N, C-alpha and C positions, 0 to 999 in steps of 0.2 A: 504494500500500500504506500509506503514512503517513497519507493522508486517511482510510482505512478504520479505522486504529488510533485516530486522534484524533477520530473522528466523535462518540463518546459522551462525550468528556472536554471539559469547558468550558475556555475559554481562561484564565480566572482560576486554575483548578486547575493548568494547565500552568505558569503563572508562579510559583505557590506551590511546585510541585515543583522548579522551577529554583532558587528561593531555598533550599529545603531541601538540594538537591544541593550548592550553594555552601557552606552551613554545614557539611555533612559533609566536604567537601573541606578546608575550613579546619581541621576537627577532626582530619583525617588528619595534619596537620603539628603541631598544638598539643596533641593528646591531652587534651582537656578534657571532662569528663562533662557540664558545664553546657551546652555547645554541643549535645551529643547530646540532652539533655532538651528544650532549646528547639526543636530541629529536629523531634523527635518530637511535641511539643505542637502546633506549627504544623501539621504534616501531619495529625495526628489530628483537630484541630478543622476543618480544611479538608475532610477526607474526610467528617466529620459533615454539613457543609452540603451536600456533593455527593450523599450517599446518603439524605438525610432523607425524601424523598417515596417512593422506591422500596423501600428496605430499612430500615425503621424500627429494627429490633432491632440490626442491625449499626451503624447510626448512633449509637444510644445507647451501645453498647460503645466506639466510637471517641471519643465525647464524654467518657465516664468515663475513658478512657485519657489523653486530652488534659488533663483537669482534674487527674488524679493527677500527670502529668508537670509541669504548671505548679506544683502544690503543692510537689513535691519540689525544683523549680528555685528557687522563692522561699525555701524552707526552707534550701537550701544557700547561697543568697546572703546570707541573714540570719546564718547561723552562721559564715560565713567572712569 
């Protein structure tokens, strides 16, 4: 059953998902919005690369979301 679920998901995307999961677990204890924005930006940009060939419109939306999260992350790092 696990092979069937992970058949269409590339290995690099699973590693990115694990990194994002670790970031969100760290955020559970520290409660920092910057960690959430970083995790969301990483996951959105990785999802853009994964979906680019098959679903171009969804990929562009994920890319826009990733760029916005990166912008707000950089803005919050500069202001504080």
